C-alpha angles and dihedrals in degrees: 000000000000090000092049090049091049091047090052092050091051090047093051091049092050090048092050091049091050091049091050091049090052091050090049089053092048091053106043093180138025095227093123091052089047091051092051089047090049092049090051091047088050093054092049092047092050089049091050091049097042098102092042095050093046089056091050099040093250096313107143098162092116093055097072096103092046091044089054092055092047093049088053089052091057098044116095112250093002093106102068126168105234092208101055098018091229130126118267109234130204095249096048124100110247141181125212124209114236093215104048098010091229114159123229135174109268091231092049095050091047091054090044092054094048094048092045093052092047093049094047095044096048100112127232087198130040098234101064098045111127096353099100131062098230116200127227122227133226108259091232112032097019091231105165125234129186121250089250091058093063105130117248104168137047113245133169121258095272092043097235101109125050116215095002115212121251109256117178089206094055133068109274112272091010126131094211093234127117110281097227093180113149114256120250117261088037115249101166092259130102134224115274099199122101115259103300143165124249129032123330115252122249115287110273097195119122116236132174110240139162128228125269096269093042092231099115125068117262114268130190112261138157112281090234090056101032092125106087139157126232090205092233124127111281095224097188117143113256127230091264088067093222108076136046126230111265098191121106118265106301143170125256129009120341119259118259115278107274096204124105124226139163111270131181122226123249093267093044096232100112133041123202140166107257140158113286088228092068107040095157115075139151127233122215097247123113112241094238094185116152110256121226092263089066093221103080138042131225109271094192120115116244105319141161128244128020120335092232132221124325108274088224095058127099127022116345129190129227117248092269093047096230098109129045123206132197104213138153114270089246093064126076120232109256125221115264097223094234124121115280097231094183116150110255126223093272089067092224111072131048131226110271097194124101121265105298143165122250130029123325122252125256119276110270101175117125116238135168107256131192119217121244096260090049096232099110139038131200141170111241141136113302096235094057120084119230118222119169125215096243113121121223114246098193122124112249124232090273087068089222111078135046120244094237090183116144115251096354117190091215098262094101115197120239118286112274097200123104115260095222094181119144110259127228090266090066087219105083140032126238109267094192126103116276106284141167123258129015121342122250118263118280107268093210125099131213131210115239111197136195122239095275094039098233095109117061132176127186117230131173114279111272093025092089090084096061108025119095117247115260121269106256119211092200119106120253109261098195117126116252118260097206132068093277119105093222130029125232113274115260136148128270113282145158124255126017122347117256117264113281110259097184119120112273094227094186115152112253125209090259091058099252127115123253106253100190123098120277112288101180093110104033120154110236126189114235118217133177095028095118123048118207113247092211145336092278094065116091119230112261125236114263114260123226121219129186112239142149114261123210119255112268122244114292110266097186107136114245120191107241125179118223122243094261094045093241101128144004113225129183107244128183112271094241091058103033100139132129111280143180116256092205093237126124114276092240095191115148111256125221091266087067089222107078136045130223111273096198122116114268106292144159117284125200112222111231095207134006092241096050124115114269090224096055121110120256134205090275092060123092125264120245114248099166128116121253107282101175118137114267124224116283109283097015110123097183129095127236111267094214125082120252103308140164120254131026124329121249120261119275114249100181123121119242122215106218136161123238125247095269090048093231102101131050116222130196113214133170114255092226093055092049098047094044097046123098125231096275093048092048090053091056095043095053095045118101092209092235128120114278110258094207121117119231121228090257090059101253124115121259111261095203126103117257106299143162127253126018124337120254115262098220098101111192097194115130115239134176118251119199133191124245095270090048091235100109123054137183138181115233138154117282094229091058091053091049090051090047093236096130128054134167119218129198118256131220094275090055089052093049091052091050090052093051093048088050094053091051090053092051091051091050091050093050091051092049090052093053091047089055092051092050092050092050091051091052091052091051093052091048090053093049091051092052090051093052093051092058092052092055097065092288095297114183120232125183110248118228109232115213111216114219118235123236091254093058090047097050103025095102093051090050099042100052097061091044092051089049093053091048093052090050092050092050 
């Protein structure tokens, strides 16, 4: 069982290797993968630069240096730790130099800093060991860092996030936040890019700034280029105080005055032509002026101001400094005769000679000295060092060799032998002195060439085994392996050329050229080559062979007409035969009214001059009824089957009502449909008087007709005047139109006057009767009042009986007044 299991594992491994080999052969280059990676890198770069480009309206010209660092961060093998000569991966802790922005492994740079400090601090003398804080340099740019600046933790590029998470959509080792590092040189603004490797781009902020000479008005400019020149003359006064700067507006101090003028030296003895920028100069003559003592002259070279007192005047000390003398400047100071007592060079003993001029002698006293290693003592002169012959047996800092220095104090110097170990490149040996720890990277570089050798990149020695060859922009010069004279243009590469994608262009049997891609070297899967020997044998993987495939069928479109000649469609050349378009035939049948409803089919032409749209013997026969349109108004169908030409006249009778809707008429359909409007009017009329009533109330006098009745009524009616006395007969239509009127005559007016007078007399009599009645009521009231005053004597009241006029005057007067008002 174990052997079978092992056999299966080996078999699967072999099959996977073969499959991978076939895939490598199918894809001769990784240009597509590179294109996908480049597209992904482009999206990440655009995301990183979004805030910066939005501030600069899409101007990314200042980002080239940063873009270069970020492209190197994405390229496989481009980010290499210069200490261990290994690729820097996304999930590894790194450290970036702030000077050259080179990236190293955090562990490697920590070891480098420790070893560098140890090597630099290893003393060559015993006195300075461990007393100085020696710095350590960057392996690439040699920028020096203090020992306290040795990195101990893994941070992102901007230093905000410790141990940033690995995100495939961010720049490697980036936190994804805005950088916000201050620009260098500092301008008060911060970087707008997302956390990124390499230097920050120039500041894109807009500030208002004036030119160097401050003459022009402030203009808005980028903060990174806020220093600008207005190109006008500077005009500032130069250091000479006489001339103005003639250069165009510039930064910094003005250049020295270029003019030449005659200038006196400081002492004023000599005059010479010199640059106006340096008016003060010294000549080479000694001053020579008489000092105040009167015995000596000034020994200073060309100077300004007073010469000062004589240096030999005042109190002067003897050579040993114990005694002071006040002597004229012409006399020298004598020695005091006392012992010198100055400390000698040994720093322990004093000079035993008498006061003397000049330096003291060396210390000659004998003392007991101990050697440097402390193992031996000896009496000898104080000025001589004492070194014994004992050799140091301590191991040096390389931990390999003994010190072997005579009389060593214990602080052994670094090993002076050559290391000689094989470096990581496996090509060279370490030329440095013998040291502890790993050796420095190999300083040599090796050329890595493309297949044609025209594109070369330099890589650290030893890296040429793992780094990918450079992308060459030269075209591949290999001869084609297919039937084409020239191969498709592609760049230089290793391995086999990609499959030819040019059109085949071989001439087919139909005469056209093959339009598909070249198929001379197609990979075809072979099946059925190996027959299984039994059920225990596993099926083998299909093998691929490279062979030439035949050209596919010709697909050139050829215009072909369908069987029924309805359309012309482009068909592939290999299947260009007459076809049915699946439409209805549509040819006109013999009835001249209907078309053939069969599916598109072949039709035999009866004669050469016949119409191409006429039905043939293969078309169907018409079995429909006649469906031709009938004359306007005829509701009957044609009695014949579907036929050519016009239909016969309709002879059926129509039952229809007359215009007045009272009588039913029977009329031939032919007469009714063929008659015009006037004839139809007569045919539908019943010839009786119209029964309709006019607006005036009389009956229409016209014969049965259509439409509305005429309004000119001819009926005779009586017309009376206003008083109803006169009357006259006139036509009704004239009265409706208001053409005739009847006025009252003189007799009518006289009668109206008399009636009016009678009414006035009746009214006057009624008024008098009312007054009389009211008077009688007043008298009766007064009488009743008097009887009460005379002890309530009763008195018969005289009742006044009303007359008939008073009783019925209201009933008579109201109609009379109404008639009078009407008459008026």
